[in-house]
Backbone as a ProteinNet text record, in pm:
[ID]
protein_1_A
[PRIMARY]
XXXXXXXXXXXXXXXXXXXXXXXXXXXXXXXXXXXXXXXXXXXXXXXXXXXXXXXXXXXXXXXXXXXXXXXXXXXXXXXXXXXXXXXXXXXXXXXXXXXXXXXXXXXXXXXXXXXXXXXXXXXXXXXXXXXXXXXXXXXXXXXXXXXXXXXXXXXXXXXXXXXXXXXXXXXXXXXXXXXXXXXXXXXXXXXXXXXXXXXXXXXXXXXXXXXXXXXXXXXXXXXXXXXXXXXXXXXXXXXXXXXXXXXXXXXXXXXXXXXXXXXXX
[TERTIARY]
1960	2075.5	2232.9	2238.5	2366.2	2487.5	2578.2	2720.6	2808.1	2793.7	2897.8	2971.3	3030.8	3160.1	3073.8	2941.6	2927.6	2890.7	2914.2	2915.4	2767.8	2732.8	2651.9	2583.8	2434.2	2331.9	2284.4	2381	2382.6	2256.8	2250.7	2151.5	2064.4	1938.1	1869.4	1906.3	1994.9	2030.1	1956.1	1833.4	1692.6	1582.2	1577.8	1475.8	1411.2	1264.9	1201.4	1230.7	1250.4	1300.9	1187.8	1073.7	929.7	939.2	1003.1	1018.7	1077.1	1154.7	1214	1105.5	1102.2	971.6	1027.3	1132.8	1212.3	1414.8	1438.2	1599.2	1621.8	1754.1	1805.7	1938.8	1932.5	2077.6	2179.4	2286.7	2411	2416.8	2443	2470.7	2607.7	2693.2	2825.5	2709.1	2659.3	2585.4	2548.6	2595.7	2551.8	2463.3	2439.9	2378.5	2312.9	2151.2	2055.8	2047.9	2074	2111.5	1941.7	1976.3	1863.8	1744.4	1652.3	1544.1	1570.2	1651.9	1709.1	1650.4	1465.6	1399.7	1271.7	1307.7	1159.7	1107.9	985.9	911.5	923.8	974.4	969.8	836.6	747.2	608.3	589.8	661.3	639.1	721.7	790.4	893.6	757.9	745.2	679.4	747.1	898.2	918.6	1073.6	1159.1	1323.6	1334.3	1461.1	1527.6	1664.2	1634.7	1698.9	1789.9	1941.9	1980.8	2031.6	2058.8	2105.7	2192.9	2327.5	2417.9	2387.5	2225.4	2222.2	2184.5	2243.9	2241.4	2181.6	2157.5	2118.5	2055.4	1903.7	1838.2	1775.1	1814	1813.9	1639.5	1601.9	1532.5	1422.1	1309.9	1228	1256.1	1331.2	1420.8	1273.4	1202.1	1029.9	923.7	975.4	866.9	777	683.9	620.2	636.9	669.1	706.8	571	453	324.6	270.1	373.9	335.7	390.3	470.9	552.7	466.5	456.9	357.9	405.5	537.6	539	732.1	763.4	886.9	968.9	1094.9	1123.5	1241	1264.8	1382.5	1455.1	1625.6	1713.1	1746.6	1772.9	1766	1848.8	1967	2074.5	2002.2	1881.9	1837.9	1806	1836.2	1787.2	1681.9	1654	1601	1497.4	1381.1	1317.3	1306.7	1328.3	1397.4	1259.7	1233.6	1138.3	1056.9	963.9	915.7	954.3	1014.5	1035.8	954.7	791	736.6	604.7	619.8	549.6	452.4	345.7	246.6	275.9	342.7	363.4	248.6	123.1	-34	-40.5	29.2	-30.1	58.1	155.5	180.7	121.3	117.8	29.1	72.2	221.5	276	437.8	462.2	619.2	634.5	783.7	777.9	880.5	924.7	972.9	1106	1255.8	1308.1	1299.7	1375.1	1318.2	1420.4	1555	1621.6	1611.7	1513	1430.3	1400.4	1474	1421.9	1314.7	1354	1302.7	1213.6	1114.6	1024.9	981.1	1053.1	1028	866.7	861.3	713.9	730.8	602.3	547.4	608.1	658	707.8	604.4	463.4	431	274.3	279.4	127.9	107.4	-0.8	-98	-57.7	-12.1	-36.9	-169.8	-218.8	-387.7	-386.3	-317.2	-330.8	-288.4	-211.2	-129.1	-236.8	-250.2	-359.7	-233.7	-135.1	-52.9	76.5	131.2	228.5	280.3	396.1	444.8	541.2	488.4	594.3	687.7	821.2	915.9	847.3	885.5	854.5	957.5	1111.2	1183.3	1175.5	1051.9	990.5	887.2	929.3	850.8	783.9	767.3	681.4	631.9	557.1	464.1	443.6	548.3	552.3	446.9	427.1	317.3	324.8	200.9	164	241.1	256.7	313.9	258.4	161.1	101.9	-29.1	-26.9	-193.4	-222.9	-218.8	-261.4	-207.7	-276.4	-180.8	-295.2	-325.8	-426.2	-328.7	-208.7	-139.4	-35.4	-68.6	62.9	177.3	295.5	374.8	386.3	351.5	379.3	537.8	543.5	661.4	605.4	495.4	506.8	402.4	512.9	422.5	320	314.6	231.7	225.1	109	79.2	48.3	136.3	174.6	33.1	30	-25.9	-81.3	-161.6	-231.2	-148.9	-116.8	-51.8	-156.2	-257.8	-342.8	-483.3	-457.4	-561	-579	-712.7	-740.3	-706.6	-708.9	-678.8	-832.2	-852.3	-1002.6	-1061.4	-936.7	-951.7	-938.9	-852.7	-878.8	-996.2	-1041.9	-1200.8	-1159.2	-1051.3	-998	-867	-830.8	-696.9	-712.7	-561.4	-537.5	-427	-488.9	-397.3	-342.2	-176.9	-106.9	-120.2	-112.8	-127.1	-20.3	94.7	188.4	168.1	44.5	-1.9	-26.7	35.4	-47.1	-93.8	-63.5	-125.6	-170.5	-261.6	-315.8	-341.3	-241.5	-219.3	-380.7	-345.1	-447.6	-467.3	-561	-602.3	-568.8	-521.6	-426.5	-533.5	-669.2	-725.1	-905.6	-817.5	-920.5	-919.4	-1108.5	-1126.9	-1103.7	-1075	-1099.4	-1210.8	-1273.9	-1422.5	-1467.5	-1380.2	-1432.2	-1425.7	-1303.8	-1325	-1418.5	-1477	-1598	-1540.1	-1424.4	-1425	-1244.8	-1217.2	-1092.6	-1134.5	-1065.3	-1056.5	-917.4	-959.1	-820.2	-813.9	-671.8	-587.6	-571.9	-560.5	-559.8	-440.2	-421	-290.2	-252.7	-437.2	-420.3	-481.1	-419.8	-417.6	-447.4	-441.1	-506.8	-524	-596.9	-709.2	-701.5	-597.6	-638.9	-739.9	-742.6	-832.7	-847	-1013.9	-1045.6	-949.6	-940.8	-810.5	-929.2	-1060.5	-1130	-1240.3	-1226.1	-1342.4	-1372.7	-1513.2	-1542.8	-1493.3	-1495.6	-1487.2	-1623.4	-1617.8	-1763.4	-1749.3	-1709.1	-1773.7	-1834	-1903.6	-2038.3	-2074.2	-1947.3	-1899.4	-1795.1	-1800	-1684.8	-1695.5	-1582.8	-1549.5	-1401.9	-1345	-1244.7	-1208.3	-1139.2	-1083.2	-1097.7	-1044.4	-1004.9	-908.4	-853.7	-679.9	-661	-764	-802.9	-857	-792.5	-802.1	-843.1	-804.4	-833.7	-863.6	-1017.1	-1044.7	-1071.3	-959.7	-955.7	-1068.1	-1118.1	-1230.9	-1243.2	-1336.2	-1388.4	-1332.9	-1245.5	-1201.7	-1299	-1441.5	-1511.5	-1659.6	-1623.1	-1708.9	-1740.5	-1851.7	-1964.1	-1967.6	-2081.5	-2235.7	-2050.2	-2057.2	-1989.1	-2035.5	-2063.7	-2092.1	-1955.2	-1924.4	-1805.6	-1841.5	-1869.4	-1897.6	-1954.5	-1938.6	-2045.1	-2037.5	-1909.2	-1915.5	-2012.4	-2132.6	-2158.4	-2166.9	-2040.5	-2029.2	-2097.1	-2084	-2168.4	-2267.1	-2202	-2275.3	-2278.5	-2196.1	-2237.8	-2336.1	-2344.8	-2462.9	-2465.9	-2298.8	-2288.2	-2171.6	-2178.8	-2065.9	-2045.5	-1883.6	-1885.6	-1719.3	-1718.9	-1591	-1555.7	-1440.8	-1384.4	-1367.4	-1350.1	-1345.1	-1276.2	-1159.4	-1064.4	-1032.4	-1181	-1197.9	-1191.6	-1115	-1112.9	-1145.4	-1122.1	-1139.4	-1182.9	-1327.9	-1393.6	-1372.7	-1336.3	-1324.9	-1462.3	-1458.8	-1569.6	-1612.8	-1748	-1761.9	-1725	-1685.1	-1589.8	-1677.1	-1750.6	-1893.2	-2009.5	-1999.3	-2093.3	-2081.6	-2234.3	-2293.9	-2270.3	-2329.3	-2333.4	-2470	-2519.4	-2650.6	-2689.8	-2686	-2763.7	-2866.5	-2979	-3096.1	-3101.1	-3032.2	-2982.5	-2858.1	-2796.4	-2659.2	-2686.6	-2635.9	-2614.8	-2507.9	-2493.5	-2366.1	-2316.7	-2244.5	-2194.9	-2077	-2062.9	-1906.7	-1912.7	-1811.2	-1811.7	-1744.4	-1757.5	-1772.6	-1661.8	-1568.8	-1461.9	-1550.6	-1490	-1545.2	-1462.7	-1562.9	-1470.3	-1503.6	-1388.5	-1418.3	-1488.2	-1581.8	-1659.6	-1574.3
1493.1	1463.3	1434.9	1355.3	1378.7	1263.4	1371.7	1324.4	1184.1	1072.9	941.5	1008.3	895.9	936.9	981.8	1071.1	1082.4	934.7	938.1	819.3	841.2	967.6	993.2	1159.2	1126.7	1265.7	1275.1	1393.3	1434.2	1509.8	1544.6	1575.2	1677.3	1670.9	1776.4	1832.1	1771.6	1790.2	1861	1826.4	1860.9	1916.5	1901.1	1924.4	2050.6	2059.7	2189.1	2238.7	2133.9	2243.7	2217.8	2253.3	2242.2	2226.5	2256.1	2254.3	2136.8	1978.5	1882.1	1777.7	1739.5	1633.8	1556.3	1474.9	1372.6	1371.1	1283.6	1250	1127.1	1149	1007.9	981	884.7	884.5	783.8	821.1	727.1	646.7	512.1	391.3	425.3	540.4	556.8	546.1	586.3	645.4	515.9	576.5	425.3	475.8	588.2	627.3	743.7	795	919.9	930.6	1079.5	1119.7	1148.5	1216.8	1207	1351.5	1303.5	1450.6	1509.9	1393.9	1471.2	1549.5	1445.7	1488.5	1551.7	1564.8	1621.6	1773.9	1764.9	1871.7	1886.3	1783.8	1785	1769.8	1875.6	1833.7	1853.2	1831.3	1761.6	1701	1628.1	1522.6	1363.9	1360.1	1251.4	1115.9	1120	971.2	966.1	889.4	893.6	728.9	727.2	597.6	580.9	466.8	436.9	332.6	352.3	186.9	131.1	-10	-117.7	-88.7	18.6	36.9	105.7	163.1	253.6	146.6	149.3	61.3	156.3	256.6	332.7	483.3	450.1	599.6	647.9	761.7	844.7	847.1	915.7	907.1	1070.4	1017.2	1141.2	1193.4	1063.1	1125.6	1179.9	1094.5	1146.2	1226	1237.2	1283.1	1413.9	1422	1544.7	1545.1	1433	1424.2	1410.7	1519.3	1484.7	1454.8	1436.1	1397.7	1217.7	1225.2	1087.4	955	908.8	774.3	612.3	645.1	448.2	488.1	415.9	334.4	235.5	174.3	40.5	67.6	-0.4	37.1	-60.7	-26.9	-133.5	-215.7	-336.3	-497	-466.1	-411.6	-403.2	-341.5	-280.3	-194.8	-300.2	-248.1	-352.1	-256.3	-163.2	-60.2	38.6	78.7	211.8	293.1	382.6	493.8	582.8	584.2	664.4	808.2	766.1	862	931.4	781	811.3	858.9	794.2	876	894	966	1038.5	1143.5	1101.8	1201.2	1239.5	1110.6	1114.5	1033.6	1168.1	1175.8	1100.6	1103.3	1005.3	921	821.3	717.3	588.5	549.9	396.7	271.6	248	103.9	144	5.5	16.8	-116	-150.3	-280.5	-235.6	-332.7	-321.7	-438.9	-483.2	-553	-680.9	-805.6	-896.8	-870.3	-771.7	-761.5	-729	-604.4	-518.4	-622.8	-563.8	-627.4	-509.7	-394.8	-287.2	-207.9	-177.6	-4.4	66.6	185.7	266.1	318.7	383.2	475.7	541.5	544.5	680.9	676.2	570.9	521.9	583.2	534.8	592.6	616.8	683.6	804	841.7	880.1	1008.5	960.2	813.9	802.8	755.1	796.8	769.8	734.8	737.2	644.2	533.6	519.3	345.8	253.8	144.9	93.5	-58	-60.1	-194.4	-188.5	-275.8	-286	-454.1	-449.5	-598.6	-582.9	-676.5	-649.4	-794	-752.7	-879.2	-962.5	-1064.9	-1204.8	-1146.1	-1121.3	-1059.8	-979.8	-869.3	-741.4	-829.8	-827.9	-915.5	-812.3	-716.9	-601.3	-453.9	-425	-295.8	-209.8	-107.2	17.2	99.7	253.8	310.1	407.7	399.2	479.1	441.4	289.4	295.5	283.5	252.6	193.8	269.9	308.3	377.1	298.3	173.5	74.8	-76.7	-141.9	-302.8	-346.5	-503.7	-616.2	-717.2	-772.1	-822	-824.8	-931.3	-857	-1060.4	-1018.7	-1159	-1232.6	-1354.8	-1444.4	-1389.7	-1418.8	-1381.9	-1264.6	-1178.1	-1036.4	-1088.8	-1020.3	-1078	-989.8	-833.6	-733.6	-595.4	-550.2	-449	-294.7	-207.9	-110.2	-9.2	105.1	162.6	268.8	250.9	315	284.6	183.5	139.4	142.6	121	166.1	238.9	317.5	458.9	506.3	538.4	655.1	571.3	450	405.3	396.6	454.9	527.5	444.9	348.3	272.5	86.8	48.3	-43.5	-108.5	-236.7	-285	-421.9	-487.8	-614.6	-611.5	-715.3	-735.7	-862.6	-972.7	-1082.1	-1040.9	-1142.8	-1099.4	-1230.8	-1276.1	-1362.4	-1446.1	-1552.7	-1616.2	-1574.1	-1560.4	-1509.9	-1396.6	-1324.9	-1188.7	-1227.9	-1186.1	-1221.6	-1077.6	-974.1	-829.5	-714.1	-672.9	-578.7	-414.6	-317.4	-218	-89.6	14.3	46.8	162.4	187.6	251.1	178.8	78.1	-1.2	44.4	-13.9	54.6	160.9	229	290.2	454.1	419.1	530.8	466.2	322.9	230.2	195.8	335.5	357.4	225.6	218.5	73.4	-24.7	-86.7	-223.2	-314.7	-391.3	-467.7	-599.8	-645.3	-786	-826.2	-928.7	-894.1	-1093	-1163.6	-1293.9	-1267.7	-1302.6	-1295.8	-1384.7	-1429.1	-1562.5	-1623.2	-1727.1	-1815.9	-1767.8	-1727.4	-1716.6	-1555.6	-1472.4	-1332.2	-1357.1	-1280.2	-1239.9	-1131.2	-1011	-870.3	-782	-716.5	-594.5	-479.8	-388	-261.8	-193.1	-57.6	76.9	91.6	110.4	150.1	112.4	-1.3	-91.7	-49.2	-79.7	-89.2	-82.8	81.8	208.2	259.2	297.4	345.4	255.5	114.2	39.2	31.7	-38.9	-110.9	-242.8	-345.4	-468.8	-476.5	-602.6	-628.2	-770.4	-803.8	-911.9	-950.2	-976.5	-981.6	-1122	-1243.4	-1387.6	-1383.2	-1404.6	-1393.8	-1529.2	-1572.7	-1700.8	-1726.9	-1831.6	-1875.7	-1807	-1813.4	-1712.5	-1603.1	-1519.6	-1400.6	-1359.9	-1296.9	-1264.9	-1133.8	-1026.5	-938.2	-813.3	-755.9	-670.9	-524.2	-435.1	-322.8	-225.7	-127	32.2	100.4	77.9	115.7	15.7	-83.6	-159.2	-149.8	-187.3	-208.3	-68.8	-3.8	116.7	178.1	189.9	233.1	365.6	330.5	469.8	629.6	593.6	736.3	689.5	805.2	851.3	928.2	871.4	930.5	884.7	1033.6	1035.7	941.9	817.1	693.1	583	630.9	495.6	539.7	431.3	466.8	363.7	366	259.3	168	72.3	33.3	-16	-155.3	-236.5	-393	-351.2	-551.5	-589.9	-688.6	-760.4	-889.2	-968.5	-1086.9	-1060.8	-1128.5	-1081.7	-1236.2	-1310.1	-1432.6	-1424.7	-1449.3	-1457.8	-1528.2	-1582.4	-1731.3	-1775.8	-1875.2	-1924	-1874.5	-1809.2	-1791.8	-1624.6	-1518.4	-1432.2	-1346.4	-1294.2	-1255.3	-1128.6	-1025.6	-883.6	-825.1	-746.7	-639.7	-518.7	-466.7	-293	-209.5	-113	-12.5	31.7	12.2	49.7	-4.9	-165.6	-243.2	-228.7	-234	-294.5	-144.8	-23.4	71.9	125.2	199.6	244.7	160.3	83.1	7	57.5	63.4	87.7	-46.2	-141.5	-285.8	-293.6	-357.8	-346.4	-461.7	-579.6	-689.6	-747.6	-763.9	-863	-945.2	-1073.8	-1195.8	-1221.4	-1287.5	-1279.9	-1410.8	-1410.1	-1588.6	-1628.8	-1672.2	-1671.4	-1858	-1893.7	-2040.4	-2106.4	-2210.6	-2305.6	-2398.9	-2427.8	-2524	-2673.1	-2771.6	-2911.9	-2951	-3063	-3160.2	-3295.6	-3384.4	-3546.4	-3587.3	-3694.7	-3722.6	-3884.2
-2048	-2137	-2069.5	-2013.7	-1895.6	-1984	-1924.9	-2040.7	-1968.4	-2064.6	-1993.4	-1887.4	-1833.1	-1716.7	-1568.1	-1570	-1453.5	-1336.7	-1223.6	-1150.6	-1082.9	-1037.1	-918	-955.9	-939.6	-900.5	-771.7	-745.1	-623.1	-561.9	-453	-341.8	-437.2	-481.1	-486.4	-673.8	-732.5	-809.1	-946.4	-925.2	-1050.4	-982	-860.4	-782.9	-826.1	-823	-883.3	-1016.6	-1112.8	-1257.9	-1325.4	-1325.9	-1375.4	-1505	-1583.1	-1750.4	-1820.6	-1709	-1699.6	-1749.7	-1881.4	-1917	-1940.8	-1954.9	-1965.8	-1965	-1944.6	-1870	-1926.4	-1980.9	-2013.4	-1934.2	-1847.7	-1729.5	-1787	-1857.5	-1879.5	-1823.9	-1860	-1815.1	-1683.9	-1682.7	-1571.6	-1436.4	-1467.5	-1280.5	-1255.8	-1106.4	-988.3	-879.7	-853.1	-732	-767.7	-736.6	-741.7	-599.4	-580.6	-466.8	-403	-275.9	-177.1	-232.8	-328.2	-382.8	-449.6	-563.1	-689	-762.6	-792	-880.4	-809.1	-663.8	-609.1	-684.4	-681.7	-700	-853.6	-922.6	-1097.7	-1169.9	-1154.8	-1164.7	-1318	-1421.6	-1561.4	-1597.3	-1552.4	-1562.5	-1615.3	-1719.9	-1748.7	-1752.7	-1790.3	-1790.4	-1780.7	-1739.9	-1665.5	-1708.6	-1811.5	-1803.8	-1696.5	-1611.5	-1504.8	-1502.2	-1542	-1591.1	-1523.9	-1580.1	-1463.7	-1414	-1382.4	-1308.4	-1236.3	-1196.8	-1064.6	-935.5	-845.3	-727.3	-600.4	-596.8	-505.8	-525.6	-475.3	-525.6	-365.8	-334.2	-256.5	-214.6	-83.6	1.7	-91.8	-116.9	-178.9	-317.7	-366.4	-518.4	-657.3	-624	-736.5	-672.1	-525.8	-485.9	-531.4	-527.9	-622.6	-776.5	-801.1	-957.4	-1033.1	-1040	-1028	-1169.2	-1276.4	-1406.1	-1439.3	-1379.2	-1344.5	-1410.2	-1521.1	-1507.6	-1517.2	-1548.3	-1550.3	-1524.1	-1422.5	-1380.2	-1413.6	-1426	-1406	-1350.3	-1238.4	-1181.6	-1190.9	-1135.3	-1195.8	-1136.8	-1209.1	-1107.2	-1002.6	-985.8	-874.5	-720.2	-766.2	-649.8	-517.7	-413.8	-277.5	-205.4	-204.9	-97.1	-167.7	-165.2	-183.5	-54.7	-76.3	32.5	90	202.9	236.9	138.9	87	41	-104.7	-166.2	-260.3	-423.8	-398.2	-454.3	-429.2	-305.4	-254	-325.7	-367	-477.7	-585.3	-628.4	-791.7	-842.3	-836	-860	-987.7	-1096.4	-1211.9	-1243.5	-1142.2	-1147.5	-1193.3	-1260.8	-1329.1	-1265.4	-1278.4	-1297	-1245.7	-1195.5	-1118.4	-1119.2	-1186.5	-1204.8	-1057.2	-939	-814	-878.4	-901.1	-921.4	-747.9	-828.2	-690.3	-577.9	-639.8	-528.7	-402.7	-411.7	-320.7	-197.7	-78	55.7	148.7	118.3	189	108.2	180.5	107.2	177	196.6	331.1	313.8	413	471	362	383.8	287	100.3	66.2	-31.3	-128.3	-172.6	-230.5	-177.4	-92.2	-68.1	-156.5	-152.9	-262.5	-446.1	-436.6	-584.2	-655	-638	-648.7	-780.2	-926.1	-1034.2	-1027.3	-933.9	-956.2	-955.4	-1097	-1142.6	-1133	-1101.8	-1097.9	-1047.5	-928.5	-881	-819	-870.6	-823.5	-700.7	-595.7	-433.8	-472.5	-478	-469.3	-322.3	-356.5	-217.5	-164.3	-153.3	-25.9	70.9	44.1	121.4	232.7	340	442.8	536.6	544.4	571.4	498.2	548.7	481.4	571	590.6	654.3	662.3	721.8	763.7	629.9	595.2	501.6	330.4	326.5	219.7	99.7	54.8	-92.9	-73.2	-210.9	-244.5	-344.7	-365.9	-470.8	-527	-490.1	-518.3	-489	-561.1	-588.3	-519.9	-491.9	-453.4	-387.5	-238.9	-173	-207	-193.6	-172.9	-36.9	-85.5	51.4	129.4	245.4	319.1	436.1	356	469.4	594.1	692.7	788	853.7	829.9	868.7	786	803	685.9	788.5	764.1	859.2	859.3	962.1	940.3	848.6	812	676.6	583.3	539.2	437.3	318.9	279.3	226.6	216.1	314.6	359.4	205.1	218.9	60.7	-70.7	-53.9	-220.8	-287.9	-346.7	-401	-538.3	-586	-680.7	-632.7	-499.4	-459.8	-438.1	-500.5	-552.9	-432.2	-450.6	-388.4	-388.1	-273.2	-238.2	-190.6	-221.8	-181	-94.5	3.3	136.4	158.8	136.4	174.1	308.5	362.2	473	553.1	478.8	620	713.1	699.5	730.9	893.4	938.9	1110	1170.3	1173.9	1157.8	1024.7	1100	999.1	1087.1	1083.8	1144.9	1103.7	1228.8	1247.9	1089	1054.6	957.5	816.3	804.8	699.1	546.2	580.5	436.3	467.8	575.6	555	485.2	421.1	300.1	210.3	191.2	53.1	6.9	4.6	-60.5	-156.4	-286.6	-378.7	-310.5	-252.5	-178.5	-137.8	-212.9	-188.5	-142	-170.3	-101.9	-34.4	44.4	74.4	166.5	152.9	192.7	337.1	444.9	538.2	572.8	592.7	575	722.2	741.6	816.8	879.3	1020	1088.3	1116.5	1043.2	1074	1264.5	1350.1	1432.6	1532.6	1437.7	1489.9	1371.2	1391.5	1353.3	1384.7	1375.8	1407.3	1415.2	1518.7	1485.3	1379.9	1319.2	1174.5	1083.4	1095.5	989.8	840.5	832.5	711.6	745	798.4	810.3	685	672.2	523.9	386.7	386.2	311.7	210	126.7	76.7	67.8	204.1	223.5	240.6	230	202.1	321.9	345.1	464.5	518.6	650.6	706.9	755.8	722.3	745.5	844.4	945.9	978.1	1037	1026.7	1056	1199.4	1234.6	1412.2	1450.1	1347.2	1469.3	1480	1437.5	1505.8	1642.9	1734.8	1870.7	1854.5	1784.5	1837.6	1756	1767.9	1651.1	1702.1	1660	1697.5	1709	1745.5	1786.1	1667.3	1616.3	1491.5	1378.3	1395.3	1285	1116.3	1171	1050.1	1024.5	1099.4	1143.3	980	955.2	802.1	829.3	721.6	706.2	653.4	530.6	495.7	330.5	247.1	111	72.6	-51.9	-92.4	-272	-352.7	-467.9	-550.9	-591.8	-608.7	-527.8	-415.3	-355.4	-217.1	-183.1	-65.8	79.5	145.6	211.2	385.7	403.6	513.4	475.8	416.8	336.9	401.1	505.7	580.4	606.4	626.3	615.8	685.2	705.9	741.3	814.1	926.6	1015.5	1096.5	1023	1117	1175.8	1296.5	1391.5	1432.1	1462.1	1467.1	1640.1	1661.3	1779.5	1885.4	1817.5	1929.7	1971.6	1918.9	1949.1	2067	2140.1	2284.9	2279.3	2186.4	2262.8	2070.6	2114.8	1986.9	2093.6	1974.3	2015.2	2011.6	2051	2116.1	1915.6	1925.9	1797.3	1676.9	1690.3	1522.5	1460.6	1446.1	1348.4	1337	1416.8	1404.9	1258.4	1279.7	1187.6	1049.5	1038.6	930.4	867.5	723.8	706.6	642.1	666.7	617.4	738	691.9	749.8	816.9	791.8	870.5	885.9	1000.6	1025.1	1088.7	1046.9	1074.7	1109.1	1258.3	1390.4	1385	1305.2	1368.3	1435.6	1550.2	1602.5	1644.6	1512	1512.7	1655.3	1685.8	1810.6	1763.3	1854.9	1850.8	1788.8	1738.1	1712.1	1835.7	1868.1	2007.6	1942	1988.2	1883.6	2045.5	1971.2	2079	2089
[MASK]
+++++++++++++++++++++++++++++++++++++++++++++++++++++++++++++++++++++++++++++++++++++++++++++++++++++++++++++++++++++++++++++++++++++++++++++++++++++++++++++++++++++++++++++++++++++++++++++++++++++++++++++++++++++++++++++++++++++++++++++++++++++++++++++++++++++++++

C-alpha cells in the first residue's frame, strides 16, 4: 500500500520486484511512470484509481501473473508495450476516452479472452493485440501483425470502416475459422491470413489487391490443421493477386468464382 499524498509513481519504481503480488494505489496518484511495474512476475492484481490520467509505456510489461485490469476513466492513451507479454491477462476494460493504442501494447497476451476497444480508436498499430473478438466502427486499418499468433481466436467481426488489413495481421491465428470481410475493404497484405483454419474466403467487390501468401496454408499446430480453404470468391474489381496467395491449401477441390459487374440493359 502506498501512502496518500503521493501524486506520481516514477520511472521503473517497482520494476522486477518479484515478490510483489498486489498493490493498492491511493487516489492522490495522477501518473504511473515508464516501466513502473515492468517485470513484476508475481503481480496478480492492481487497483488503479480514477485519479490516474497517464500511464507510461511498458508499465506492466512482463507482469506475467496479472489477470485483469480496469483502466481509469481519465486515461486517453495506452502506450507502447504497456501490457507486452502479460501472459495471464484474461480481461481488460479500456475507457471510452482512449483514442490511441500503441504498438505491441498487447503482444504476447496469450490468455486474453475479452477486451473492449472504444469507438474513438481509429487505427490498430503494429503487433498490437493478442486477442479480441469485436472491433469498433471507425477503425480504418489493422496494422502489421496486429493479431498474429492469437491461438484462441476463432472468429472476429471486422467493421465496415476497415479499408486495409496489414501484412501478417492474422498470421498463425490457428483457430480462426470464420471471418466476414466488410464492404469497403481494399487491400489485404502479405501473409495476412497465413496458417489459419478458414474454410472459405469471400471478398467484397471493393478489394483490389491481395498480397503474396495472404491465405497460404498447410500448417499443423497441436489440434489445429490449417489449410482447409475449399471456396474462394473474388470481387469484380480485383487487380492484383500476389505470388502464392492461396498456395499450400490441403482441400481436395477449390471453387474459384470471380463475380462480374452487372450491366443494366
